[in-house]
Steps between C-alpha positions, in 0.01 A plus 500: 500500500651833593209743455721801571729414206214460254349828625832675437524342154146605404556854628817513291321380187159662546593811697312637799248775442284637778261683268294347217650504152433348160732208422641426154174321409292800612372326815450701817770371735634574849760373744718225357318431174151454652265511201201690636316488169479120482577383855380784724549450872362245742246579769774448762720754320211748477436462873872545572495827302183606681648434844810696404287790375288498819817512710622791287174686566531438873857636496385812313208554737730459801739756353245758383203457735638363829162550673335243271612214728259631767199432277283191518610212279210565262601863452865397457383266224327792329822703495704202378246439223508866394880511517518185288262650244629858492859470617608695806534823300141470382369415844677796658301732269188406699585769754143566623431128531825426682454794733149380586628147563782625719247688718255206517244679280416185308164611360671802345787285372253264331317796346823652369604166352177481302532861377836428335585441136639164615152391616362562153785297351475195727123495561392225738846474651472858628151436640620188682813668638316814609247286689784305663656833601172629637415189703852395596 
């Protein structure tokens, strides 16, 4: 079977949409007719999206905070986690925190993280990440 031909046929008939939409039956759909309401996505697909999103965060951190690569792996994970959660634009608003991290003032960075509105919103996540930042 020629998979490429059937893919082309289905794209022709179903269309290709990169953002969710409601199909004619009112089902949340994405891609080439993927019914998210009834079918959802597989764990493998979720992990593929996650890996892509992590790589996107790394690219944004490389572009906006080039010094971040000099941090320990644990502290890099904190910044990736925050970038994933907040988006790069949201993360860049943490100016005091980022300045403290850049100058190896990790106790201050952890304190500033916990003083933020974000910490109140995410609760335990902020406590965990701030401790990771503090201890490295």
